[in-house]
C-alpha positions as CSV (number, residue, x, y, z in Angstrom):
1,M,0.0,0.0,0.0
2,H,1.4,3.3,-1.0
3,I,0.5,6.7,0.5
4,S,1.9,10.1,0.2
5,I,4.2,11.5,2.8
6,F,1.9,14.4,3.1
7,D,-1.0,12.3,4.1
8,V,-0.6,13.3,7.8
9,S,-3.7,11.5,8.9
10,I,-2.0,8.1,8.5
11,Y,0.7,9.1,11.0
12,I,-1.7,10.6,13.4
13,K,-3.6,7.4,13.4
14,F,-0.4,5.5,14.1
15,F,0.5,7.9,16.9
16,I,-3.0,7.5,18.5
17,S,-2.9,3.7,18.2
18,L,0.4,3.6,20.2
19,C,-1.0,6.0,22.9
20,A,-4.1,3.8,23.1
21,L,-2.2,0.6,23.4
22,V,0.3,1.9,26.0
23,N,-1.8,4.5,27.8
24,P,1.0,6.8,29.1
25,I,-1.2,8.6,31.6
26,G,-2.2,5.2,33.1
27,M,1.5,4.3,33.3
28,I,2.3,7.2,35.7
29,P,1.3,5.2,38.9
30,I,3.4,2.3,37.7
31,F,6.4,4.5,37.0
32,T,5.9,6.2,40.4
33,T,5.9,2.8,42.2
34,M,8.9,1.5,40.4
35,T,11.0,4.6,41.0
36,A,9.8,5.4,44.6
37,H,13.2,4.3,46.0
38,Q,15.1,6.6,43.6
39,S,16.4,10.1,44.1
40,T,15.2,12.9,41.8
41,L,18.2,12.7,39.6
42,E,18.0,8.9,39.4
43,R,14.3,9.1,38.5
44,K,15.0,11.6,35.7
45,K,17.7,9.3,34.3
46,T,15.4,6.3,34.5
47,N,12.7,8.3,32.7
48,L,15.1,9.3,29.9
49,V,16.7,5.9,29.5
50,S,13.4,4.0,29.5
51,N,11.7,6.2,26.9
52,F,14.8,6.4,24.7
53,S,15.1,2.6,24.9
54,A,11.4,2.2,24.0
55,F,12.0,4.6,21.1
56,L,14.8,2.4,19.8
57,I,12.9,-0.8,20.3
58,L,9.9,0.5,18.4
59,L,12.2,1.9,15.7
60,I,13.9,-1.5,15.3
61,S,10.5,-3.1,15.1
62,L,9.4,-0.6,12.4
63,F,12.4,-1.3,10.2
64,L,13.5,-4.8,11.1
65,G,10.9,-6.3,13.3
66,D,9.3,-8.7,10.8
67,S,12.7,-9.8,9.5
68,I,14.1,-10.5,13.0
69,L,11.1,-12.6,14.0
70,N,11.3,-14.5,10.7
71,I,15.0,-15.1,11.1
72,F,14.6,-16.6,14.6
73,G,11.3,-18.3,13.6
74,I,9.4,-16.4,16.3
75,S,5.8,-15.5,15.7
76,V,4.2,-12.3,17.1
77,N,1.9,-14.6,19.1
78,S,4.8,-16.3,20.8
79,F,6.3,-12.9,21.6
80,R,2.9,-11.8,23.0
81,I,2.8,-14.9,25.3
82,A,6.4,-14.3,26.5
83,G,5.5,-10.6,27.3
84,G,2.4,-11.7,29.1
85,L,4.3,-14.1,31.3
86,L,6.9,-11.4,32.1
87,I,4.2,-8.9,33.0
88,M,2.4,-11.4,35.3
89,G,5.7,-12.1,37.1
90,I,6.1,-8.4,37.8
91,A,2.5,-8.1,38.8
92,C,2.9,-10.9,41.4
93,S,5.8,-8.9,43.0
94,M,3.7,-5.7,43.1
95,I,0.7,-7.4,44.7
96,N,2.8,-9.1,47.3
97,G,4.6,-5.9,48.2
98,K,7.9,-7.4,47.3
99,F,8.6,-5.2,44.3
100,T,9.5,-1.9,46.0
101,K,11.0,-3.8,48.9
102,N,13.5,-5.6,46.7
103,K,14.4,-2.3,45.0
104,R,15.5,-0.5,48.1
105,I,19.3,-0.7,48.3
106,K,21.5,1.2,50.7
107,K,23.8,3.7,49.2
108,D,26.8,2.4,51.0
109,E,26.3,-1.1,49.6
110,K,28.4,-2.1,46.6
111,T,25.6,-4.2,45.2
112,T,24.7,-3.2,41.7
113,Q,21.2,-1.9,41.5
114,E,18.9,-3.6,39.1
115,N,18.3,-1.5,36.1
116,I,14.5,-1.1,35.6
117,S,14.8,1.4,32.8
118,V,15.0,-1.2,30.0
119,V,13.2,-4.1,31.7
120,P,10.4,-3.8,32.7
121,L,9.8,-0.1,31.9
122,A,10.9,0.2,28.3
123,M,10.0,-3.4,27.5
124,P,7.4,-4.8,27.9
125,L,5.5,-2.0,29.7
126,I,6.1,0.9,27.2
127,A,7.2,-1.0,24.1
128,G,5.2,-4.1,24.8
129,P,3.8,-6.9,22.6
130,G,0.9,-4.7,21.6
131,A,2.9,-1.7,20.6
132,I,5.6,-3.8,18.9
133,S,3.2,-6.0,16.9
134,S,1.2,-2.9,15.9
135,T,4.4,-1.2,14.7
136,I,5.4,-4.3,12.7
137,V,2.0,-4.6,11.1
138,W,2.1,-0.9,10.3
139,S,5.5,-1.2,8.6
140,T,4.2,-4.0,6.3
141,Y,1.3,-1.8,5.2
142,Y,3.3,1.3,4.6
143,S,6.8,0.0,3.6
144,T,8.2,2.9,1.5
145,W,11.1,4.8,3.0
146,L,9.1,8.1,3.0
147,N,6.3,6.4,4.9
148,L,8.7,4.7,7.4
149,A,10.2,8.2,8.0
150,G,6.7,9.5,8.9
151,C,6.1,6.6,11.2
152,T,9.5,7.3,12.8
153,I,8.3,10.8,13.7
154,S,5.1,9.4,15.2
155,I,7.2,7.0,17.4
156,F,9.4,9.9,18.5
157,L,6.3,12.0,19.5
158,F,4.8,9.0,21.3
159,S,8.1,8.6,23.3
160,L,8.1,12.3,24.0
161,V,4.5,12.1,25.4
162,C,5.5,9.2,27.7
163,W,8.5,11.2,28.9
164,L,6.4,14.2,29.7
165,C,3.9,12.0,31.6
166,F,6.6,10.4,33.7
167,R,8.0,13.8,34.5
168,A,4.8,14.4,36.4
169,A,5.4,11.3,38.6
170,P,7.1,13.3,41.5
171,C,4.0,15.4,41.9
172,V,2.0,12.2,42.2
173,V,4.3,10.9,44.9
174,Q,3.9,14.1,46.9
175,I,0.2,14.0,46.7
176,L,-0.3,10.4,47.5
177,G,2.4,9.7,50.1
178,K,3.7,6.3,51.2
179,T,0.3,4.9,52.1
180,G,-1.2,6.0,48.8
181,I,1.7,4.5,46.9
182,N,1.3,1.2,48.7
183,I,-2.4,1.1,47.8
184,I,-1.7,2.0,44.2
185,T,1.0,-0.6,44.0
186,R,-1.5,-3.4,44.8
187,V,-4.1,-2.0,42.5
188,M,-1.8,-1.5,39.6
189,G,-0.4,-5.0,40.3
190,L,-3.9,-6.4,39.8
191,L,-4.3,-4.4,36.6
192,L,-0.9,-5.5,35.3
193,M,-1.8,-9.1,36.1
194,A,-5.0,-8.7,34.0
195,L,-3.0,-7.2,31.2
196,G,-0.5,-10.0,31.3
197,I,-3.2,-12.6,31.2
198,E,-4.8,-10.7,28.3
199,F,-1.6,-10.8,26.3
200,F,-1.1,-14.5,27.2
201,S,-4.7,-15.6,26.4
202,I,-4.7,-13.7,23.0
203,G,-1.4,-15.3,22.0
204,I,-2.7,-18.8,23.0
205,K,-6.0,-18.3,21.2
206,S,-4.3,-17.1,18.0
207,I,-1.9,-20.0,18.0
208,I,-4.8,-22.5,18.5
209,N,-6.8,-20.8,15.7
210,E,-3.8,-21.2,13.4
211,L,-3.4,-24.9,14.3
212,L,-7.1,-25.5,13.7
213,H,-7.1,-23.8,10.3
């Protein structure tokens, strides 16, 4: 399918689809919970690294995603199942209250702090199975270089929106306090569990349908 680079509506639809799949505003409590143990500087760095990583992941998916999956013989449905299992594991830690507890590391300890910027923030929470599969499908529809450039701009704007939303996280922390964060941690854990189950079930159903047909 060929479209003109000036057909801006196509890229607006792509941008809106990414925002709908990821819901950056809804991700603010999750980011707040995951970075509650960090200083302001560390939180800003985590925000920048996670969204830049998500941008790169979606960019690779746009240009090479379909080829990479084919090279390794991995289907989008298998990727969706793996992402769902990872999200469910994270959700269990949040529901049990172990997630933030395990993240608190004393400054005088030489233990290397787990980097949450790439996993799980950038992937699979921001650049998750839904966003990646949508990007891959979009690239197959609009495969000319000009169209891919337009989609690249859409991905950049999407990453910018996520970055701006996460910048508001400290305000959320001040308003809610420790008790509020603990409550939101459990609630968001349940929502993440449901999201992971949704990814997992959709992947399983799609694979079963492919086998039956």
